[in-house]
PLY file of the C-alpha trace (Angstrom):
ply
format ascii 1.0
element vertex 484
property float x
property float y
property float z
element edge 483
property int vertex1
property int vertex2
end_header
158.09 135.00 121.61
157.62 135.72 118.01
159.18 132.67 117.15
156.87 130.53 119.41
153.61 132.59 118.12
154.75 131.75 114.65
155.31 128.02 115.31
151.73 127.83 116.60
150.11 129.91 113.67
152.17 127.42 111.21
150.58 124.39 113.35
147.14 125.93 113.13
147.47 126.42 109.48
148.76 123.10 108.99
145.74 121.52 110.65
143.39 123.86 108.69
144.95 122.65 105.67
144.60 119.07 106.44
141.07 119.67 107.87
140.25 121.15 104.15
142.00 118.14 102.46
140.26 116.02 104.29
136.79 117.65 104.39
137.05 118.79 100.36
136.72 115.10 99.01
133.51 114.12 101.03
131.42 117.25 99.94
132.75 116.29 96.38
131.77 112.60 96.79
128.40 113.78 98.34
127.69 116.16 95.47
128.76 113.90 93.04
126.79 110.95 94.50
123.34 113.15 94.18
124.53 114.27 90.61
124.57 110.41 89.47
121.26 109.74 91.19
119.58 112.41 89.58
121.22 111.60 86.43
120.22 108.05 86.88
116.41 109.24 87.61
116.61 111.43 84.57
117.76 108.59 82.26
115.11 106.21 83.85
112.36 108.50 83.37
113.32 109.63 79.57
113.64 105.92 78.87
110.19 105.15 80.00
108.61 108.06 78.61
110.12 107.07 75.31
108.54 103.51 75.25
105.22 104.67 76.56
105.27 107.34 74.06
104.63 110.01 76.86
105.52 113.87 75.43
105.59 115.66 78.70
105.92 114.69 82.66
107.07 116.36 85.88
108.73 115.19 88.91
108.79 115.77 92.46
111.10 114.34 95.04
111.38 115.27 98.52
113.55 113.45 101.46
114.35 114.38 105.24
112.35 117.62 105.04
113.78 118.96 102.03
113.05 119.26 98.50
115.55 116.62 97.00
114.62 117.30 93.14
112.11 118.44 90.85
112.09 118.48 87.13
110.10 118.71 83.79
110.59 116.47 81.17
109.47 116.98 77.46
107.99 119.80 75.35
104.89 121.45 74.36
104.00 121.28 70.77
104.98 124.54 70.19
108.88 123.54 71.24
108.72 125.14 74.85
110.42 122.96 77.59
108.44 121.24 80.29
109.74 122.78 83.56
109.37 122.05 87.34
107.17 124.77 87.32
104.68 123.80 84.61
101.18 123.29 85.51
99.45 120.00 85.34
96.13 118.72 86.32
96.55 116.35 89.11
92.99 114.63 89.02
92.22 112.75 92.22
95.20 113.65 94.00
92.67 116.48 94.78
90.88 114.65 97.20
93.43 114.71 99.81
93.33 118.37 99.45
89.68 118.14 99.83
89.92 115.98 102.95
92.29 118.55 104.28
89.98 121.44 104.08
87.39 119.18 105.69
89.41 118.42 108.85
90.84 122.34 108.77
87.40 122.63 109.88
86.90 119.91 112.09
89.98 121.15 114.14
88.02 124.58 114.34
84.98 122.56 115.81
82.87 123.73 113.02
82.37 120.23 111.01
82.15 116.86 113.20
83.19 113.73 111.34
80.54 111.39 112.69
77.51 113.99 112.13
75.23 113.07 109.36
75.83 115.35 106.05
72.17 115.91 105.93
72.33 117.73 109.00
74.31 120.50 107.66
71.75 120.94 104.74
68.14 120.90 106.40
66.57 121.33 102.97
67.24 117.95 101.67
64.05 115.83 101.39
65.77 112.50 100.19
63.53 109.61 99.15
65.77 107.21 100.71
65.67 107.50 103.99
69.50 105.94 104.42
70.69 109.27 103.01
70.27 110.90 106.44
72.69 108.40 107.77
75.48 109.27 105.40
78.22 111.16 107.74
81.22 113.10 106.74
83.31 110.35 107.57
81.56 108.08 105.17
81.96 110.59 102.48
86.04 110.98 103.28
86.06 107.25 103.21
83.90 106.63 100.15
81.49 104.19 102.30
78.44 106.49 101.56
76.48 103.70 99.95
76.69 105.58 96.92
78.43 104.42 93.48
78.50 105.20 89.87
75.36 102.92 88.94
72.77 104.88 90.95
74.55 108.30 91.03
75.95 108.65 87.67
79.58 110.59 87.70
81.22 110.91 84.33
78.30 109.47 82.47
75.88 111.82 83.89
74.41 113.38 80.09
74.05 116.98 81.85
77.25 117.49 84.03
76.66 119.97 87.12
77.44 123.55 86.58
78.61 124.33 90.29
78.41 122.62 93.41
75.28 124.14 94.73
73.52 121.93 92.11
74.84 118.56 93.63
72.73 118.21 96.85
69.72 117.74 94.35
70.92 114.11 93.33
70.58 112.99 96.93
67.14 113.67 96.84
66.42 111.05 94.22
69.23 108.56 94.58
68.69 105.08 96.02
71.77 103.63 98.04
73.18 100.20 97.08
74.02 99.33 100.79
73.89 100.75 104.20
76.31 103.97 104.87
79.45 102.44 106.67
79.06 98.88 105.28
81.33 98.78 102.04
83.61 100.85 100.17
83.01 101.95 96.73
84.97 104.77 95.31
82.78 107.48 94.05
83.70 110.87 93.09
80.79 113.12 93.88
81.57 112.04 97.50
84.06 114.64 97.70
81.84 117.10 95.62
79.56 116.88 98.45
82.49 117.61 100.87
83.51 120.78 98.99
79.87 122.04 99.13
80.18 121.28 102.73
83.62 123.67 103.10
81.54 126.26 101.25
78.52 125.87 103.45
80.23 126.14 106.71
83.01 128.60 105.65
81.17 130.95 103.98
83.56 130.87 100.98
83.58 129.47 97.51
85.54 126.23 97.50
88.31 127.69 95.24
88.85 130.45 97.34
88.90 128.74 100.74
91.69 126.09 99.01
93.67 129.17 98.11
93.50 131.21 100.99
94.03 128.21 103.69
95.85 125.53 101.66
97.80 126.76 98.87
99.01 130.22 100.29
99.58 128.62 103.54
101.85 126.03 102.29
103.55 128.62 99.51
102.13 126.83 96.53
101.85 129.66 94.48
101.01 128.35 91.31
98.33 126.04 92.37
94.71 126.84 92.09
91.45 125.00 91.62
88.92 124.73 89.03
85.34 123.29 88.56
85.39 121.69 85.24
87.48 119.99 82.91
86.97 122.54 79.76
88.92 125.22 82.10
92.11 122.99 81.07
91.47 122.76 77.76
91.43 126.45 77.70
94.71 127.10 79.46
97.35 127.35 77.08
100.03 126.77 80.12
98.86 123.65 80.70
100.40 120.81 78.34
97.74 119.35 75.79
96.79 115.80 76.87
96.91 112.83 74.88
95.87 109.21 74.42
97.59 106.44 72.53
96.47 104.85 69.37
98.37 101.85 68.43
101.00 103.08 70.33
101.16 106.67 69.08
99.97 109.89 71.00
97.02 111.57 69.48
96.29 115.00 70.94
92.56 115.12 72.56
90.72 117.48 74.43
89.67 116.13 77.83
85.92 115.67 77.62
83.56 117.96 79.80
83.19 117.00 83.23
82.49 118.63 86.79
85.65 117.81 89.19
85.49 120.59 91.75
86.22 118.88 94.99
87.46 115.32 93.45
89.80 116.27 90.83
89.83 119.83 90.10
93.31 120.88 91.32
96.15 122.37 89.09
99.70 122.09 90.25
103.68 122.08 89.34
106.02 119.75 90.45
107.52 122.64 92.73
104.63 122.76 94.38
103.47 118.95 94.84
107.04 118.86 96.58
105.90 121.53 99.35
102.82 119.60 99.40
104.49 116.31 100.15
106.89 118.11 102.89
103.90 119.16 104.65
102.64 115.73 105.01
105.79 114.60 106.74
106.67 117.80 108.92
103.08 118.02 111.11
102.53 121.60 109.94
99.08 120.60 108.50
96.85 119.82 111.78
96.83 119.36 115.55
98.92 115.65 115.80
95.56 113.89 116.63
93.92 115.06 113.56
96.86 114.56 111.51
97.36 111.02 112.51
93.54 110.61 111.58
94.37 112.16 108.35
96.93 109.54 107.68
94.82 106.48 108.77
93.21 103.99 106.52
89.30 104.10 106.55
86.36 101.86 107.95
86.22 99.43 105.21
89.64 99.10 103.64
92.62 101.22 103.04
91.14 104.31 101.85
91.24 106.70 104.39
90.78 110.48 103.98
91.81 111.43 100.42
94.84 108.65 100.98
95.38 104.90 100.33
97.23 104.04 103.47
98.96 100.84 103.57
102.39 99.39 105.13
105.17 98.64 102.86
107.26 95.73 104.24
110.52 97.65 104.12
109.83 101.21 104.48
106.99 101.49 106.94
103.72 103.37 106.45
102.76 104.91 103.20
100.15 107.35 101.89
99.29 107.45 98.14
96.81 108.32 95.53
96.73 107.89 91.51
94.91 110.57 89.63
93.22 109.72 86.28
91.69 111.56 83.43
91.28 110.43 80.11
94.54 112.63 78.74
96.35 113.10 82.11
97.66 111.03 84.79
99.15 111.35 88.35
100.80 109.40 90.82
101.73 110.24 94.55
103.22 107.97 97.12
104.75 109.27 100.32
106.74 107.07 102.78
106.01 108.39 106.08
108.32 106.72 108.31
111.35 107.59 105.69
109.98 110.89 105.23
109.94 110.32 101.39
107.88 111.46 98.83
107.67 111.19 94.96
105.06 112.68 92.84
104.85 112.33 89.31
102.41 114.03 86.49
101.75 113.22 82.99
100.37 114.74 79.81
98.87 111.02 78.77
95.78 109.39 80.05
94.89 106.08 81.51
95.82 103.45 79.19
95.89 99.31 79.41
99.52 99.21 78.33
101.05 101.76 80.21
102.49 101.35 83.81
102.45 104.62 85.64
103.56 102.97 88.70
106.40 101.61 87.07
107.85 105.14 86.92
107.55 105.49 90.69
108.58 102.20 91.84
111.72 102.70 89.66
112.63 106.07 90.92
112.38 104.81 94.69
114.65 101.74 93.71
117.02 104.57 92.33
116.80 106.55 95.53
117.48 103.43 97.67
120.82 102.28 95.54
118.99 99.55 93.34
118.97 99.08 89.76
115.49 100.21 88.16
114.78 98.43 84.60
112.29 99.87 82.32
109.37 97.02 82.37
108.95 95.05 79.07
105.07 95.48 79.74
105.04 99.20 77.95
103.18 100.83 75.24
105.85 100.52 72.81
106.16 96.58 73.27
102.25 95.64 73.81
101.32 97.85 71.03
103.66 96.10 68.47
102.04 92.95 69.47
98.78 94.52 68.99
99.71 95.36 65.39
101.27 92.17 64.68
97.91 90.28 65.97
95.61 92.61 63.56
98.16 91.76 60.60
97.89 88.04 61.43
93.95 88.59 62.00
93.62 90.15 58.67
95.55 87.54 56.68
93.86 84.93 58.40
90.50 86.43 57.51
91.33 86.42 53.72
92.73 83.16 54.02
89.51 81.59 55.58
87.24 83.64 53.31
88.69 82.11 50.49
88.86 78.69 51.75
85.30 78.94 52.40
84.33 80.03 49.24
85.94 77.31 47.57
85.32 74.53 49.84
82.94 71.83 48.59
81.99 70.06 51.67
78.67 70.33 52.94
78.23 71.96 56.33
75.32 70.80 58.87
72.80 72.98 60.65
74.18 72.10 64.18
77.90 73.07 62.49
76.70 76.19 61.03
75.04 77.28 64.11
77.86 76.63 66.48
80.34 78.36 63.86
77.88 81.45 63.64
77.81 81.86 67.43
81.68 81.37 67.93
82.11 83.86 65.52
79.97 86.43 67.21
81.78 86.25 70.28
83.97 89.24 69.55
80.96 91.08 69.11
79.42 89.86 72.34
82.52 90.70 74.10
82.56 94.39 72.65
78.85 94.79 73.75
79.64 93.75 77.26
82.61 95.60 77.75
81.46 98.25 79.67
79.35 96.00 82.23
82.38 93.59 82.61
84.84 96.64 83.17
82.47 98.14 85.81
82.18 94.92 87.59
86.16 94.81 88.03
86.22 98.28 88.82
83.90 97.75 91.82
81.04 100.23 90.40
83.14 102.54 88.40
81.10 102.92 85.47
83.09 104.00 82.08
81.47 105.69 79.22
82.20 104.19 75.66
84.47 107.00 75.04
86.59 106.06 78.08
86.65 102.47 76.69
88.05 103.65 73.61
90.98 105.90 75.45
91.83 103.27 77.55
91.90 100.22 75.39
91.78 101.72 71.79
94.19 98.69 70.39
92.26 96.18 71.72
88.96 97.65 70.70
90.33 98.14 66.93
91.07 94.36 67.07
87.81 93.29 68.38
86.22 95.18 65.83
88.04 94.03 62.93
87.76 90.52 64.28
84.28 90.89 64.59
83.77 92.44 60.75
85.65 89.31 59.85
83.76 86.81 61.68
80.35 88.38 60.58
81.80 88.01 56.82
82.75 84.60 57.50
79.25 83.76 58.96
77.53 85.11 55.91
79.67 83.15 53.65
78.95 79.88 55.69
75.07 80.92 55.40
75.16 81.64 51.78
76.94 78.56 50.86
74.46 76.13 52.94
71.85 77.92 51.09
73.27 77.54 48.02
73.72 73.62 48.79
69.94 73.41 49.90
68.84 74.70 46.73
70.75 72.09 44.83
0 1
1 2
2 3
3 4
4 5
5 6
6 7
7 8
8 9
9 10
10 11
11 12
12 13
13 14
14 15
15 16
16 17
17 18
18 19
19 20
20 21
21 22
22 23
23 24
24 25
25 26
26 27
27 28
28 29
29 30
30 31
31 32
32 33
33 34
34 35
35 36
36 37
37 38
38 39
39 40
40 41
41 42
42 43
43 44
44 45
45 46
46 47
47 48
48 49
49 50
50 51
51 52
52 53
53 54
54 55
55 56
56 57
57 58
58 59
59 60
60 61
61 62
62 63
63 64
64 65
65 66
66 67
67 68
68 69
69 70
70 71
71 72
72 73
73 74
74 75
75 76
76 77
77 78
78 79
79 80
80 81
81 82
82 83
83 84
84 85
85 86
86 87
87 88
88 89
89 90
90 91
91 92
92 93
93 94
94 95
95 96
96 97
97 98
98 99
99 100
100 101
101 102
102 103
103 104
104 105
105 106
106 107
107 108
108 109
109 110
110 111
111 112
112 113
113 114
114 115
115 116
116 117
117 118
118 119
119 120
120 121
121 122
122 123
123 124
124 125
125 126
126 127
127 128
128 129
129 130
130 131
131 132
132 133
133 134
134 135
135 136
136 137
137 138
138 139
139 140
140 141
141 142
142 143
143 144
144 145
145 146
146 147
147 148
148 149
149 150
150 151
151 152
152 153
153 154
154 155
155 156
156 157
157 158
158 159
159 160
160 161
161 162
162 163
163 164
164 165
165 166
166 167
167 168
168 169
169 170
170 171
171 172
172 173
173 174
174 175
175 176
176 177
177 178
178 179
179 180
180 181
181 182
182 183
183 184
184 185
185 186
186 187
187 188
188 189
189 190
190 191
191 192
192 193
193 194
194 195
195 196
196 197
197 198
198 199
199 200
200 201
201 202
202 203
203 204
204 205
205 206
206 207
207 208
208 209
209 210
210 211
211 212
212 213
213 214
214 215
215 216
216 217
217 218
218 219
219 220
220 221
221 222
222 223
223 224
224 225
225 226
226 227
227 228
228 229
229 230
230 231
231 232
232 233
233 234
234 235
235 236
236 237
237 238
238 239
239 240
240 241
241 242
242 243
243 244
244 245
245 246
246 247
247 248
248 249
249 250
250 251
251 252
252 253
253 254
254 255
255 256
256 257
257 258
258 259
259 260
260 261
261 262
262 263
263 264
264 265
265 266
266 267
267 268
268 269
269 270
270 271
271 272
272 273
273 274
274 275
275 276
276 277
277 278
278 279
279 280
280 281
281 282
282 283
283 284
284 285
285 286
286 287
287 288
288 289
289 290
290 291
291 292
292 293
293 294
294 295
295 296
296 297
297 298
298 299
299 300
300 301
301 302
302 303
303 304
304 305
305 306
306 307
307 308
308 309
309 310
310 311
311 312
312 313
313 314
314 315
315 316
316 317
317 318
318 319
319 320
320 321
321 322
322 323
323 324
324 325
325 326
326 327
327 328
328 329
329 330
330 331
331 332
332 333
333 334
334 335
335 336
336 337
337 338
338 339
339 340
340 341
341 342
342 343
343 344
344 345
345 346
346 347
347 348
348 349
349 350
350 351
351 352
352 353
353 354
354 355
355 356
356 357
357 358
358 359
359 360
360 361
361 362
362 363
363 364
364 365
365 366
366 367
367 368
368 369
369 370
370 371
371 372
372 373
373 374
374 375
375 376
376 377
377 378
378 379
379 380
380 381
381 382
382 383
383 384
384 385
385 386
386 387
387 388
388 389
389 390
390 391
391 392
392 393
393 394
394 395
395 396
396 397
397 398
398 399
399 400
400 401
401 402
402 403
403 404
404 405
405 406
406 407
407 408
408 409
409 410
410 411
411 412
412 413
413 414
414 415
415 416
416 417
417 418
418 419
419 420
420 421
421 422
422 423
423 424
424 425
425 426
426 427
427 428
428 429
429 430
430 431
431 432
432 433
433 434
434 435
435 436
436 437
437 438
438 439
439 440
440 441
441 442
442 443
443 444
444 445
445 446
446 447
447 448
448 449
449 450
450 451
451 452
452 453
453 454
454 455
455 456
456 457
457 458
458 459
459 460
460 461
461 462
462 463
463 464
464 465
465 466
466 467
467 468
468 469
469 470
470 471
471 472
472 473
473 474
474 475
475 476
476 477
477 478
478 479
479 480
480 481
481 482
482 483
């Protein structure tokens, strides 16, 4: 009996040993695969940061209802390491949070999407009667008829001090079109929505966000602010930079009222929780959640999200966040339950492709190869520096050639040369309206143009000075020839 029992125990032990031998390599392989993926992602992010001269960033990745990876890259000026808990301004990623706050109150029956906004504020007396037609949905979809041209945002000389002040602008503004007929991205739309949340909830916007969204999702290091000045005063936030000829330059974020459209500070760890919530269905009832992730009335912009369809990965919701010295990107593949968020301490720049970070990371997660784009700050600013050198050398050469030339010049040719050489100055003067047209009504201040494309502006200024000198030389030579 004991012999039989021993044989049975030996057999069971042998089976368990065999299973352990078979299972252990699989577990090791899985662990090794994730480690390799993470290492590849880290290498890619660091290489991309290096060529774009970005000092600090943070990354969050979620997959299949789990936090796959979070990390921080770079250091503070004092040497402290950036981590996944480091706070970063997320700028316009805040709009999805504001939209959620509105929809929570819709769910409670306290706000109705197709009710005019002015119905909640009977004290309004707008000069343009069409303001009474702007619905809550219009504000969420950026189809209110308001643009930066008629309702200044970042270019407003005296920035708002509180949400309570903003309704005054609706009394004097003239809409560019009927509400609901066209899409114009306009930050103040979400300031009005934040004020609506305050009015209906009876709480300040920041306290509502903390109680019903941040704490509810366990986002313990996330908070809402009113102005960019609060970013500059917070030493826990890595200082922002802009790029000057490829070199990062420390710059305080200009004063801007951002409560509602762009005022949230968060970390990679908390943004991972936020992305998981988008995929899990815990935020709203299924009907409202579907509406939350649906494209808008006049294009892909819905309720704080750009909603699109990826050919290979299905439905996506995404948004970019932009300050002058900070940048953020977020994209969630709803059907794949995959999400990626990145935050940077460098702002919008003509030569930095921030979306390449996201696209490369997703390629790595799909088992594909990710290469750092050739279009990057290091390469493009090197080109600009060489162009500056060539322009200066050409200017010096042409100056001496004009001075030494004995050939006469006609009035017609002098006029043509003068107009042609003044073209760079004309481009500089028209740069703001040109970009406003290209950005569908977004008005950039001159400071913003400098931050965004300082290398190009330096080249245009140098070329303009050289051309003015050349034009003066031609005029003096013609005048001298006329006297003789």
